[in-house]
TIMI-2910 file (N, C-alpha, C, CB; in pm, 1 decimal, decimal comma, always signed):
<rs>
+----------+----------+----------+----------+----------+----------+----------+----------+----------+----------+----------+----------+------+
!      n_x !      n_y !      n_z !     ca_x !     ca_y !     ca_z !      c_x !      c_y !      c_z !     cb_x !     cb_y !     cb_z ! resn !
+----------+----------+----------+----------+----------+----------+----------+----------+----------+----------+----------+----------+------+
!  -1940,1 !  -2909,9 !  +5719,1 !  -1860,9 !  -2945,4 !  +5604,6 !  -1815,2 !  -2821,1 !  +5530,6 !  -1938,9 !  -3036,4 !  +5512,8 !  Met !
!  -1693,5 !  -2824,9 !  +5489,8 !  -1638,4 !  -2712,2 !  +5414,1 !  -1678,1 !  -2727,9 !  +5267,6 !  -1482,6 !  -2704,2 !  +5429,2 !  Ala !
!  -1719,9 !  -2615,8 !  +5209,4 !  -1755,9 !  -2620,0 !  +5067,9 !  -1630,4 !  -2617,4 !  +4984,0 !  -1848,4 !  -2502,6 !  +5030,5 !  Glu !
!  -1633,1 !  -2698,6 !  +4880,1 !  -1519,3 !  -2700,2 !  +4788,8 !  -1541,3 !  -2589,6 !  +4685,8 !  -1502,6 !  -2840,9 !  +4719,5 !  Lys !
!  -1443,5 !  -2501,7 !  +4674,4 !  -1452,3 !  -2390,9 !  +4578,9 !  -1395,7 !  -2439,4 !  +4445,7 !  -1374,9 !  -2263,4 !  +4630,6 !  Val !
!  -1479,4 !  -2428,0 !  +4344,1 !  -1436,7 !  -2470,1 !  +4210,6 !  -1406,6 !  -2344,7 !  +4130,1 !  -1545,9 !  -2558,4 !  +4139,8 !  Ile !
!  -1284,8 !  -2336,6 !  +4082,2 !  -1248,2 !  -2218,3 !  +4004,2 !  -1310,8 !  -2227,5 !  +3865,2 !  -1093,6 !  -2204,2 !  +3993,8 !  Ser !
!  -1316,9 !  -2113,1 !  +3800,4 !  -1373,5 !  -2108,4 !  +3664,6 !  -1293,7 !  -2198,1 !  +3571,8 !  -1375,3 !  -1963,4 !  +3610,3 !  Ile !
!  -1162,9 !  -2199,5 !  +3589,9 !  -1078,2 !  -2280,2 !  +3503,3 !  -1111,2 !  -2429,1 !  +3515,5 !   -931,2 !  -2256,1 !  +3536,5 !  Gln !
!  -1144,6 !  -2472,6 !  +3633,4 !  -1175,6 !  -2613,4 !  +3654,0 !  -1306,9 !  -2652,7 !  +3588,0 !  -1181,0 !  -2644,6 !  +3802,0 !  Asp !
!  -1394,3 !  -2557,5 !  +3563,0 !  -1522,8 !  -2588,6 !  +3501,5 !  -1517,3 !  -2585,6 !  +3349,1 !  -1627,5 !  -2491,6 !  +3550,2 !  Arg !
!  -1402,1 !  -2554,4 !  +3294,2 !  -1390,7 !  -2552,2 !  +3147,7 !  -1406,1 !  -2694,2 !  +3092,8 !  -1253,9 !  -2490,9 !  +3103,4 !  Arg !
!  -1467,4 !  -2707,7 !  +2975,4 !  -1478,1 !  -2840,6 !  +2914,0 !  -1338,9 !  -2894,7 !  +2880,1 !  -1566,5 !  -2834,8 !  +2786,3 !  Pro !
!  -1330,8 !  -3024,3 !  +2867,5 !  -1202,7 !  -3089,5 !  +2841,6 !  -1140,3 !  -3039,6 !  +2712,2 !  -1220,4 !  -3240,8 !  +2835,8 !  Leu !
!  -1222,8 !  -3019,5 !  +2608,0 !  -1167,5 !  -2974,1 !  +2479,7 !  -1102,9 !  -2836,5 !  +2495,0 !  -1278,0 !  -2969,5 !  +2371,4 !  Trp !
!  -1162,6 !  -2751,2 !  +2580,2 !  -1108,2 !  -2617,4 !  +2600,7 !   -976,4 !  -2623,2 !  +2677,2 !  -1208,7 !  -2529,8 !  +2675,6 !  Arg !
!   -968,5 !  -2711,8 !  +2775,4 !   -843,3 !  -2727,9 !  +2850,4 !   -732,6 !  -2775,5 !  +2757,1 !   -861,7 !  -2827,8 !  +2967,7 !  Lys !
!   -766,0 !  -2868,8 !  +2667,2 !   -666,8 !  -2919,4 !  +2571,9 !   -624,1 !  -2808,3 !  +2476,2 !   -723,5 !  -3039,9 !  +2492,8 !  Ala !
!   -720,9 !  -2729,6 !  +2429,2 !   -689,9 !  -2619,5 !  +2337,9 !   -598,4 !  -2518,0 !  +2405,6 !   -819,1 !  -2550,9 !  +2289,8 !  Phe !
!   -632,9 !  -2477,9 !  +2526,1 !   -553,1 !  -2379,1 !  +2598,7 !   -410,9 !  -2429,1 !  +2622,3 !   -619,5 !  -2345,2 !  +2732,2 !  Asp !
!   -398,2 !  -2556,5 !  +2654,0 !   -266,1 !  -2615,0 !  +2676,3 !   -184,4 !  -2613,8 !  +2546,6 !   -279,2 !  -2759,3 !  +2730,3 !  Ser !
!   -247,3 !  -2653,8 !  +2436,6 !   -178,0 !  -2654,5 !  +2307,7 !   -139,8 !  -2512,2 !  +2266,7 !   -266,3 !  -2719,8 !  +2199,0 !  Ala !
!   -228,1 !  -2417,1 !  +2292,6 !   -200,5 !  -2277,8 !  +2257,2 !    -81,0 !  -2224,1 !  +2336,8 !   -325,0 !  -2190,2 !  +2282,3 !  Glu !
!    -77,7 !  -2253,7 !  +2466,8 !    +34,3 !  -2208,5 !  +2550,0 !   +165,9 !  -2267,1 !  +2501,3 !    +11,1 !  -2246,7 !  +2696,4 !  Arg !
!   +160,9 !  -2392,1 !  +2456,4 !   +282,5 !  -2458,5 !  +2410,0 !   +326,2 !  -2405,4 !  +2273,6 !   +260,7 !  -2609,9 !  +2402,9 !  Thr !
!   +231,8 !  -2384,8 !  +2182,1 !   +264,7 !  -2350,3 !  +2044,5 !   +291,1 !  -2202,1 !  +2022,2 !   +154,6 !  -2393,9 !  +1955,2 !  Ala !
!   +230,9 !  -2115,4 !  +2100,2 !   +239,4 !  -1971,2 !  +2073,6 !   +382,8 !  -1919,0 !  +2066,6 !   +164,3 !  -1895,7 !  +2180,1 !  Thr !
!   +467,8 !  -1946,0 !  +2163,0 !   +605,0 !  -1892,2 !  +2153,3 !   +678,3 !  -1942,6 !  +2028,7 !   +685,1 !  -1929,8 !  +2278,4 !  Pro !
!   +661,9 !  -2068,8 !  +1998,2 !   +728,6 !  -2127,4 !  +1881,9 !   +677,5 !  -2063,5 !  +1753,2 !   +706,9 !  -2279,8 !  +1877,9 !  Trp !
!   +544,6 !  -2047,6 !  +1741,6 !   +486,2 !  -1988,2 !  +1621,0 !   +525,0 !  -1841,3 !  +1607,4 !   +333,6 !  -2002,1 !  +1623,2 !  Leu !
!   +526,3 !  -1767,4 !  +1716,7 !   +567,8 !  -1627,0 !  +1709,8 !   +710,9 !  -1615,7 !  +1660,5 !   +553,9 !  -1559,6 !  +1846,9 !  Glu !
!   +798,0 !  -1700,1 !  +1712,3 !   +937,8 !  -1698,2 !  +1669,1 !   +949,1 !  -1733,4 !  +1521,0 !  +1021,6 !  -1795,8 !  +1753,6 !  Glu !
!   +872,5 !  -1832,6 !  +1477,3 !   +875,5 !  -1873,8 !  +1336,7 !   +829,1 !  -1761,3 !  +1245,4 !   +788,3 !  -1997,8 !  +1315,3 !  Leu !
!   +712,0 !  -1703,4 !  +1275,0 !   +652,9 !  -1603,5 !  +1186,6 !   +728,9 !  -1471,6 !  +1185,8 !   +510,6 !  -1578,6 !  +1226,5 !  Phe !
!   +809,1 !  -1445,4 !  +1287,4 !   +886,5 !  -1322,6 !  +1292,3 !  +1026,8 !  -1341,1 !  +1234,4 !   +895,5 !  -1272,8 !  +1435,2 !  Glu !
!  +1061,7 !  -1461,8 !  +1193,1 !  +1197,8 !  -1486,7 !  +1145,9 !  +1217,2 !  -1439,9 !  +1001,6 !  +1230,8 !  -1635,2 !  +1157,1 !  Ser !
!  +1340,9 !  -1402,0 !   +971,2 !  +1375,7 !  -1360,4 !   +834,9 !  +1361,4 !  -1476,3 !   +737,5 !  +1518,9 !  -1305,1 !   +830,3 !  Asp !
!  +1394,3 !  -1597,4 !   +782,7 !  +1382,3 !  -1714,9 !   +695,7 !  +1237,3 !  -1737,2 !   +653,4 !  +1436,3 !  -1840,1 !   +766,8 !  Asp !
!  +1144,7 !  -1719,1 !   +746,4 !  +1003,0 !  -1736,9 !   +714,0 !   +959,9 !  -1635,5 !   +609,0 !   +915,8 !  -1723,2 !   +840,6 !  Phe !
!   +999,7 !  -1509,6 !   +628,0 !   +959,9 !  -1405,6 !   +533,4 !  +1022,9 !  -1428,1 !   +396,0 !   +998,9 !  -1267,7 !   +586,9 !  His !
!  +1146,9 !  -1474,6 !   +393,1 !  +1211,7 !  -1504,8 !   +265,8 !  +1140,4 !  -1620,4 !   +195,8 !  +1360,5 !  -1538,7 !   +287,5 !  Ala !
!  +1105,0 !  -1723,6 !   +272,2 !  +1033,8 !  -1838,2 !   +214,4 !   +896,2 !  -1796,4 !   +164,1 !  +1020,2 !  -1951,4 !   +317,9 !  Ala !
!   +826,7 !  -1712,8 !   +240,1 !   +695,8 !  -1664,0 !   +198,2 !   +707,0 !  -1584,2 !    +68,6 !   +632,8 !  -1578,0 !   +308,5 !  Leu !
!   +811,2 !  -1503,6 !    +56,6 !   +834,7 !  -1428,6 !    -66,2 !   +858,5 !  -1520,2 !   -184,6 !   +952,4 !  -1335,6 !    -49,0 !  Gly !
!   +938,8 !  -1624,7 !   -164,2 !   +965,0 !  -1720,8 !   -273,0 !   +838,0 !  -1794,7 !   -313,3 !  +1072,9 !  -1822,0 !   -230,5 !  Arg !
!   +758,0 !  -1833,8 !   -214,3 !   +632,0 !  -1903,3 !   -244,1 !   +538,4 !  -1812,5 !   -323,0 !   +563,3 !  -1950,4 !   -113,7 !  Val !
!   +529,2 !  -1686,8 !   -282,0 !   +443,0 !  -1591,2 !   -352,0 !   +489,4 !  -1570,1 !   -494,7 !   +439,8 !  -1457,7 !   -278,2 !  Thr !
!   +619,5 !  -1554,8 !   -514,2 !   +674,7 !  -1535,2 !   -648,8 !   +651,9 !  -1659,4 !   -734,9 !   +825,6 !  -1502,5 !   -641,4 !  Gln !
!   +673,2 !  -1776,8 !   -679,3 !   +652,3 !  -1901,2 !   -753,1 !   +506,1 !  -1916,7 !   -790,6 !   +699,0 !  -2022,0 !   -670,5 !  Thr !
!   +417,5 !  -1884,1 !   -698,7 !   +273,2 !  -1892,5 !   -726,4 !   +235,5 !  -1799,6 !   -840,3 !   +191,0 !  -1857,9 !   -600,6 !  Arg !
!   +289,0 !  -1677,0 !   -838,7 !   +260,7 !  -1579,5 !   -944,1 !   +311,9 !  -1631,2 !  -1079,4 !   +325,7 !  -1442,5 !   -910,4 !  Arg !
!   +432,3 !  -1686,3 !  -1080,8 !   +489,6 !  -1738,8 !  -1205,0 !   +409,5 !  -1857,6 !  -1257,9 !   +635,3 !  -1780,0 !  -1182,7 !  Glu !
!   +365,6 !  -1945,5 !  -1168,5 !   +283,5 !  -2060,0 !  -1210,2 !   +149,8 !  -2014,4 !  -1266,2 !   +260,8 !  -2155,4 !  -1092,7 !  Leu !
!    +93,2 !  -1910,2 !  -1205,2 !    -33,6 !  -1855,8 !  -1254,2 !    -15,5 !  -1799,4 !  -1395,5 !    -86,7 !  -1745,8 !  -1158,1 !  His !
!    +92,4 !  -1724,7 !  -1417,5 !   +119,8 !  -1669,6 !  -1551,0 !   +140,3 !  -1781,5 !  -1652,7 !   +243,9 !  -1578,1 !  -1547,4 !  Lys !
!   +212,9 !  -1885,5 !  -1612,7 !   +237,6 !  -1998,0 !  -1702,0 !   +107,7 !  -2068,8 !  -1737,6 !   +335,4 !  -2096,2 !  -1638,3 !  Leu !
!    +23,4 !  -2093,0 !  -1638,4 !   -104,6 !  -2159,5 !  -1663,7 !   -193,2 !  -2074,2 !  -1754,0 !   -176,9 !  -2189,3 !  -1531,4 !  Ala !
!   -192,9 !  -1943,9 !  -1730,1 !   -275,2 !  -1853,4 !  -1810,9 !   -227,3 !  -1851,1 !  -1956,2 !   -272,3 !  -1711,2 !  -1751,8 !  Glu !
!    -96,9 !  -1840,2 !  -1976,6 !    -46,1 !  -1835,4 !  -2114,6 !    -65,1 !  -1970,2 !  -2184,7 !   +103,5 !  -1795,7 !  -2115,8 !  Ser !
!    -50,3 !  -2079,0 !  -2111,2 !    -69,5 !  -2211,4 !  -2170,4 !   -215,4 !  -2231,4 !  -2210,9 !    -25,9 !  -2321,4 !  -2071,9 !  Thr !
!   -307,6 !  -2194,1 !  -2122,6 !   -449,3 !  -2211,1 !  -2155,9 !   -488,0 !  -2120,1 !  -2272,2 !   -538,1 !  -2181,5 !  -2033,0 !  Ser !
!   -433,3 !  -1997,0 !  -2275,4 !   -461,7 !  -1905,5 !  -2386,3 !   -412,6 !  -1965,4 !  -2518,8 !   -394,9 !  -1767,4 !  -2361,5 !  Arg !
!   -293,2 !  -2021,8 !  -2516,8 !   -237,0 !  -2082,6 !  -2638,1 !   -321,9 !  -2200,5 !  -2684,7 !    -92,4 !  -2128,5 !  -2613,3 !  Glu !
!   -364,1 !  -2284,8 !  -2592,5 !   -446,5 !  -2401,5 !  -2628,6 !   -579,9 !  -2356,5 !  -2686,5 !   -470,0 !  -2492,3 !  -2505,6 !  Ile !
!   -644,3 !  -2259,3 !  -2621,2 !   -772,5 !  -2209,3 !  -2671,6 !   -757,4 !  -2148,5 !  -2810,6 !   -830,8 !  -2105,6 !  -2575,2 !  Leu !
!   -650,8 !  -2072,3 !  -2832,1 !   -629,8 !  -2011,3 !  -2963,5 !   -602,7 !  -2115,7 !  -3071,4 !   -514,1 !  -1912,7 !  -2957,3 !  His !
!   -537,7 !  -2223,6 !  -3035,8 !   -513,7 !  -2330,6 !  -3134,7 !   -645,3 !  -2391,8 !  -3183,5 !   -424,2 !  -2440,9 !  -3073,9 !  Arg !
!   -746,3 !  -2390,9 !  -3096,5 !   -878,0 !  -2441,8 !  -3135,3 !   -970,3 !  -2328,6 !  -3180,6 !   -942,0 !  -2518,1 !  -3018,5 !  Phe !
!   -910,4 !  -2212,5 !  -3206,0 !   -983,0 !  -2094,8 !  -3252,8 !  -1093,9 !  -2053,1 !  -3155,6 !  -1042,4 !  -2122,0 !  -3390,3 !  Asn !
!  -1063,6 !  -2064,0 !  -3026,4 !  -1157,9 !  -2023,4 !  -2921,7 !  -1101,8 !  -1901,4 !  -2848,9 !  -1184,6 !  -2140,7 !  -2821,2 !  Leu !
!  -1188,5 !  -1814,1 !  -2801,5 !  -1139,1 !  -1695,3 !  -2730,3 !  -1091,9 !  -1730,2 !  -2589,4 !  -1248,6 !  -1587,9 !  -2723,4 !  Pro !
!   -986,0 !  -1666,1 !  -2548,9 !   -936,7 !  -1680,7 !  -2411,6 !  -1000,8 !  -1572,3 !  -2325,4 !   -779,8 !  -1671,5 !  -2405,9 !  Ala !
!   -980,6 !  -1579,7 !  -2195,6 !  -1036,8 !  -1480,7 !  -2104,9 !   -992,9 !  -1339,5 !  -2139,2 !   -998,0 !  -1512,9 !  -1963,2 !  Gly !
!   -866,3 !  -1323,5 !  -2177,7 !   -817,0 !  -1189,8 !  -2213,3 !   -886,7 !  -1137,7 !  -2338,6 !   -664,5 !  -1192,5 !  -2235,1 !  Ser !
!   -920,3 !  -1225,9 !  -2431,2 !   -993,2 !  -1184,8 !  -2552,1 !  -1132,9 !  -1135,5 !  -2515,2 !  -1002,6 !  -1302,2 !  -2653,3 !  Asp !
!  -1198,1 !  -1208,8 !  -2428,1 !  -1333,2 !  -1171,9 !  -2385,2 !  -1329,5 !  -1036,8 !  -2312,8 !  -1393,7 !  -1281,9 !  -2292,8 !  Val !
!  -1230,4 !  -1017,5 !  -2226,3 !  -1216,2 !   -890,9 !  -2154,2 !  -1196,7 !   -775,4 !  -2252,0 !  -1098,1 !   -897,7 !  -2055,6 !  Thr !
!  -1111,6 !   -795,9 !  -2351,3 !  -1086,5 !   -692,0 !  -2451,6 !  -1213,2 !   -660,5 !  -2529,8 !   -974,7 !   -735,5 !  -2547,7 !  Arg !
!  -1287,4 !   -762,4 !  -2569,8 !  -1411,6 !   -743,1 !  -2646,0 !  -1516,7 !   -670,1 !  -2561,1 !  -1467,2 !   -879,8 !  -2694,2 !  Ile !
!  -1528,4 !   -708,4 !  -2434,5 !  -1624,1 !   -640,8 !  -2346,3 !  -1588,8 !   -493,5 !  -2328,1 !  -1629,2 !   -710,4 !  -2209,9 !  Leu !
!  -1460,6 !   -463,9 !  -2317,9 !  -1418,3 !   -324,1 !  -2305,7 !  -1453,7 !   -247,5 !  -2432,3 !  -1266,6 !   -314,8 !  -2278,2 !  Ala !
!  -1432,7 !   -309,3 !  -2548,1 !  -1466,7 !   -244,8 !  -2676,1 !  -1617,9 !   -222,9 !  -2686,1 !  -1416,9 !   -330,8 !  -2795,8 !  Glu !
!  -1697,3 !   -319,1 !  -2643,7 !  -1843,0 !   -303,5 !  -2644,4 !  -1882,7 !   -186,3 !  -2554,2 !  -1912,9 !   -434,9 !  -2597,5 !  Ile !
!  -1818,9 !   -174,3 !  -2439,0 !  -1846,4 !    -63,0 !  -2348,2 !  -1815,2 !    +71,1 !  -2413,0 !  -1765,9 !    -78,5 !  -2220,0 !  Gly !
!  -1700,4 !    +78,4 !  -2481,1 !  -1664,7 !   +203,1 !  -2550,3 !  -1765,4 !   +234,2 !  -2660,4 !  -1522,5 !   +193,6 !  -2609,7 !  Arg !
!  -1805,5 !   +133,3 !  -2736,7 !  -1903,3 !   +153,7 !  -2843,0 !  -2037,7 !   +197,9 !  -2786,7 !  -1920,2 !    +26,1 !  -2924,6 !  Leu !
!  -2077,4 !   +138,0 !  -2675,6 !  -2203,0 !   +174,7 !  -2611,1 !  -2200,4 !   +322,5 !  -2571,3 !  -2228,7 !    +85,5 !  -2487,2 !  His !
!  -2089,7 !   +366,6 !  -2513,5 !  -2075,0 !   +506,8 !  -2474,2 !  -2081,3 !   +597,3 !  -2596,5 !  -1942,6 !   +528,6 !  -2398,7 !  Thr !
!  -2014,8 !   +556,6 !  -2703,5 !  -2014,6 !   +636,7 !  -2826,4 !  -2155,2 !   +646,5 !  -2886,6 !  -1917,3 !   +576,3 !  -2929,3 !  Glu !
!  -2229,1 !   +535,8 !  -2888,2 !  -2365,6 !   +536,7 !  -2942,7 !  -2454,7 !   +628,3 !  -2858,5 !  -2424,6 !   +392,3 !  -2946,6 !  Val !
!  -2440,6 !   +622,2 !  -2725,3 !  -2519,5 !   +710,8 !  -2639,1 !  -2489,0 !   +856,8 !  -2669,4 !  -2491,9 !   +680,9 !  -2491,0 !  Arg !
!  -2361,5 !   +888,2 !  -2688,1 !  -2321,7 !  +1025,9 !  -2717,9 !  -2376,5 !  +1069,7 !  -2853,7 !  -2168,0 !  +1039,5 !  -2715,6 !  Gln !
!  -2365,8 !   +982,2 !  -2953,2 !  -2419,4 !  +1015,4 !  -3085,9 !  -2570,4 !  +1033,3 !  -3081,9 !  -2382,8 !   +906,5 !  -3187,1 !  Leu !
!  -2639,2 !   +949,6 !  -3004,3 !  -2784,9 !   +962,2 !  -2990,0 !  -2820,7 !  +1095,4 !  -2925,5 !  -2841,8 !   +845,7 !  -2906,3 !  Ser !
!  -2746,0 !  +1134,9 !  -2824,5 !  -2771,4 !  +1262,1 !  -2756,5 !  -2745,4 !  +1378,0 !  -2852,6 !  -2682,7 !  +1275,7 !  -2629,5 !  Ala !
!  -2636,9 !  +1369,0 !  -2931,7 !  -2607,2 !  +1473,8 !  -3030,1 !  -2717,3 !  +1483,4 !  -3134,8 !  -2472,3 !  +1446,8 !  -3098,2 !  Asp !
!  -2762,0 !  +1369,3 !  -3183,4 !  -2867,3 !  +1366,3 !  -3285,4 !  -2997,1 !  +1425,5 !  -3229,7 !  -2891,0 !  +1221,3 !  -3334,9 !  Leu !
!  -3028,9 !  +1389,8 !  -3107,8 !  -3148,5 !  +1440,6 !  -3043,0 !  -3139,6 !  +1592,0 !  -3027,2 !  -3168,9 !  +1373,3 !  -2906,5 !  Ser !
!  -3022,8 !  +1641,3 !  -2988,1 !  -3002,5 !  +1784,3 !  -2972,2 !  -3016,7 !  +1856,7 !  -3106,1 !  -2865,0 !  +1811,8 !  -2911,3 !  Arg !
!  -2960,2 !  +1798,3 !  -3213,5 !  -2970,2 !  +1859,6 !  -3346,5 !  -3114,4 !  +1863,4 !  -3395,6 !  -2883,4 !  +1783,5 !  -3446,8 !  Leu !
!  -3190,4 !  +1759,4 !  -3367,1 !  -3331,5 !  +1755,6 !  -3409,5 !  -3413,3 !  +1864,2 !  -3340,3 !  -3392,7 !  +1617,5 !  -3380,0 !  Arg !
!  -3378,4 !  +1891,8 !  -3215,3 !  -3453,3 !  +1991,1 !  -3137,3 !  -3417,2 !  +2135,1 !  -3173,5 !  -3429,0 !  +1969,1 !  -2989,8 !  Asn !
!  -3308,1 !  +2154,3 !  -3242,2 !  -3266,1 !  +2290,2 !  -3278,8 !  -3339,4 !  +2343,1 !  -3397,9 !  -3119,5 !  +2294,1 !  -3306,3 !  Glu !
+----------+----------+----------+----------+----------+----------+----------+----------+----------+----------+----------+----------+------+
</rs>
């Protein structure tokens, strides 16, 4: 009896065969799409729109929080930066005072 030679491809699971087939079919189409000028222009518009929506949401939430006399994220960031500067200044003054005491 002749032995039947089974290729590696034939031993692939069914899901892998389906995936490979879909990949072979979709790859040329997707490459053409992603390399097109229209795709890049649309991606640019989506990115710009997303940025504008983010700015709008941020300014709207800041306005609402301020109406209720609550700090917005930008207020907290500003206050934390000021605390950092004050902390640095206090450390410097402490070092100066310590140096003066030792003289």
